[in-house]
C-alpha positions in Angstrom: 0.0 0.0 0.0 1.2 3.5 -0.9 1.3 6.0 1.9 -1.0 9.0 1.8 -0.7 12.1 3.9 -4.4 12.8 4.0 -5.9 11.3 7.2 -8.9 9.1 6.5 -12.4 10.6 6.8 -14.6 7.7 8.0 -18.1 9.2 7.8 -19.3 12.5 6.3 -22.5 14.3 5.4 -22.2 14.8 1.6 -24.9 16.7 -0.3 -27.9 15.1 1.4 -26.2 11.6 1.7 -24.1 9.9 4.3 -20.8 8.8 2.8 -18.7 6.2 4.8 -15.8 4.0 4.3 -16.7 0.3 3.9 -14.4 -1.2 6.5 -15.3 -4.7 5.4 -13.2 -4.2 2.2 -10.1 -3.0 4.1 -7.1 -3.4 3.8 -7.3 -4.6 0.2 -9.6 -1.9 -1.1 -10.5 1.6 0.1 -14.2 1.8 -1.0 -17.1 4.0 0.1 -20.8 3.4 0.7 -23.2 6.3 0.0 -26.4 6.0 2.1 -29.5 7.9 0.9 -31.9 6.6 3.6 -31.7 5.9 7.3 -32.3 2.2 6.5 -29.1 2.1 4.6 -27.2 3.7 7.5 -28.7 1.1 9.8 -27.6 -1.7 7.6 -24.1 -0.3 7.4 -23.9 -0.3 11.2 -25.3 -3.7 11.6 -23.0 -5.4 9.0 -19.9 -3.6 10.4 -19.3 -1.5 7.3 -18.7 1.2 9.9 -17.7 0.4 13.5 -16.1 2.2 16.5 -18.3 4.0 19.1 -17.6 7.6 18.0 -18.0 6.8 14.3 -21.3 4.9 14.7 -22.6 7.7 17.0 -22.2 10.3 14.3 -23.3 8.0 11.5 -26.5 7.1 13.3 -27.2 10.8 13.9 -26.6 11.4 10.2 -29.1 8.6 9.5 -31.7 10.3 11.5 -30.9 13.6 9.7 -31.5 11.7 6.4 -34.9 10.7 7.7 -35.8 14.3 8.5 -34.6 15.9 5.3 -36.3 13.3 3.1 -39.6 13.4 5.1 -42.8 14.7 3.4 -44.7 15.5 6.5 -46.6 18.8 6.5 -46.4 19.4 10.2 -44.0 19.1 13.1 -46.0 16.4 14.9 -45.9 14.0 12.0 -42.2 14.6 11.3 -41.3 13.9 14.9 -43.4 10.7 14.8 -41.4 9.6 11.7 -38.1 10.5 13.4 -39.1 8.4 16.4 -39.6 5.4 14.1 -36.2 5.9 12.5 -34.7 6.4 16.0 -36.1 3.0 17.0 -34.7 1.3 13.9 -31.2 2.9 14.3 -30.8 2.3 18.0 -31.5 -1.4 17.5 -28.4 -1.7 15.3 -26.1 -1.6 18.4 -28.4 -1.2 21.5 -25.4 -1.2 24.0 -23.4 1.5 22.2 -23.5 4.7 24.3 -22.3 7.0 21.5 -25.0 5.8 19.2 -27.8 6.6 21.7 -26.2 9.9 22.5 -26.1 10.9 18.8 -29.7 9.9 18.2 -31.0 11.6 21.4 -29.2 14.8 20.5 -31.1 15.0 17.2 -34.5 14.2 18.7 -34.0 16.7 21.6 -32.8 19.5 19.3 -35.5 18.9 16.7 -38.2 19.3 19.3 -37.0 22.9 19.9 -38.1 24.1 16.5 -41.6 25.0 15.4 -41.7 24.3 11.7 -40.8 21.3 9.5 -38.4 23.4 7.5 -36.6 24.7 10.6 -36.1 21.1 11.8 -34.7 20.0 8.4 -32.3 22.9 8.2 -31.1 22.5 11.7 -30.5 18.7 11.7 -28.0 19.2 9.0 -26.2 21.9 11.0 -26.3 19.6 14.0 -24.7 16.6 12.3 -22.0 18.7 10.7 -21.2 20.2 14.1 -21.1 16.7 15.7 -18.6 15.7 13.0 -16.4 18.8 13.4 -16.5 18.4 17.2 -15.4 14.8 17.1 -12.4 15.6 14.9 -11.4 18.6 17.1 -11.8 16.5 20.3 -9.5 13.8 18.8 -6.9 16.4 17.7 -6.9 18.0 21.1 -6.6 14.6 22.8 -3.8 13.7 20.4 -1.9 16.9 21.1 -2.2 16.4 24.8 -1.2 12.7 24.7 1.7 13.3 22.3 3.6 15.1 25.1 4.1 11.7 26.6 5.8 10.4 23.5 9.5 10.8 23.2 11.6 11.0 20.0 12.6 7.5 19.0 9.8 5.7 21.0 8.6 2.3 19.9 4.8 2.2 20.6 2.5 -0.8 20.7 -1.2 -0.6 19.8 -4.0 -3.2 20.1 -7.3 -3.3 18.2 -8.3 -0.1 16.4 -8.8 3.3 18.0 -7.9 5.4 15.0 -9.5 7.5 12.3 -11.6 4.5 11.3 -13.2 4.2 14.8 -14.1 7.9 14.8 -15.1 10.6 12.3 -11.4 11.1 11.6 -7.9 11.4 13.2 -8.6 8.9 16.0 -8.1 8.6 19.8 -5.2 6.3 20.5 -3.8 6.7 16.9 -4.5 10.4 17.2 -1.7 10.5 19.8 0.6 8.8 17.4 -0.4 11.0 14.5 0.2 14.1 16.7 3.6 12.9 17.8 4.6 12.4 14.2 3.3 15.8 13.1 5.4 17.4 15.8 8.5 15.9 14.2 9.2 13.0 16.5 10.5 9.8 15.0 8.4 6.9 16.2 7.7 3.4 15.1 4.7 1.2 15.9 4.0 -2.5 16.6 0.3 -3.1 15.8 -1.1 -6.4 17.1 -3.3 -8.3 14.7 -6.1 -8.5 17.3 -7.8 -11.8 16.7 -10.5 -13.0 16.0 -11.8 -10.0 14.0 -8.3 -8.7 13.1 -8.9 -5.0 13.6 -5.2 -4.5 14.1 -4.1 -6.0 10.9 -7.1 -4.9 8.7 -7.5 -1.4 10.1 -4.8 -0.1 12.4 -1.9 -1.2 10.2 -3.7 0.1 7.1 -4.2 3.5 8.7 -0.6 3.8 9.7 0.7 2.9 6.3 -1.8 5.3 4.8 -0.4 8.1 6.9 3.2 7.1 6.3 3.9 6.1 9.9 6.4 3.3 10.4 4.5 0.2 11.5 5.2 -3.5 11.9 2.3 -6.0 12.2 2.8 -8.7 14.9 0.8 -11.6 16.1 -1.0 -11.3 19.4 1.2 -14.0 20.8 4.3 -11.9 20.2 3.4 -9.3 22.8 5.0 -11.1 25.8 8.2 -11.6 23.9 8.4 -8.0 22.8 7.8 -6.7 26.3 10.1 -9.2 28.0 12.9 -8.1 25.8 12.2 -4.4 26.4 11.4 -3.7 22.8 8.3 -1.5 23.6 8.5 2.0 25.1 4.8 2.9 25.2 1.5 1.1 24.9 -1.5 3.1 23.6 -4.9 1.6 23.2 
């Protein structure tokens, strides 16, 4: 895979659609799914085309926004009733995911504040765009703060995937690594494969290569050996 300096954007509101990376196709192919209805967003969450708590929280909120902007109701009451149906469908995709419920609740609560159908439609778009921007900014702030703990020359181990692909973009754990690299520190990463779903090999290693960060993929069983031989300076998960 060739490196690319543009950090991945996992999910985005794109001209009345929700565009997301199909993570099932990684690492072989970087492909996108364009969702035009909340049903398609729900399917994408259920089949793990998109995963990671922050990412699915924003994606679900965008799915609810799709329901609103495509709704033909003539009054607020009917629109809110249809949003409630979409809410129930989306929340069942991952009932235990806190971020998903948060994103959906935010849309419902804010929509109820407006008086007309058009006001609701206009403002749900603003809301999901703000959610997306806030997630990226939070990740970058976290990364900048965490990167202070990273020293030049550090060898870092990661497990699973807490990168751009688990969020809207930039990532949490990998955000720290990205920020350290952006500050000029020379670092290298051991990414564990993370069986049985292989998020480390399919996603984390892919992200780091994409961002031109030195990474070596290792089997989960190698962790003890690497630590015993003092080959790891930091672990970020």
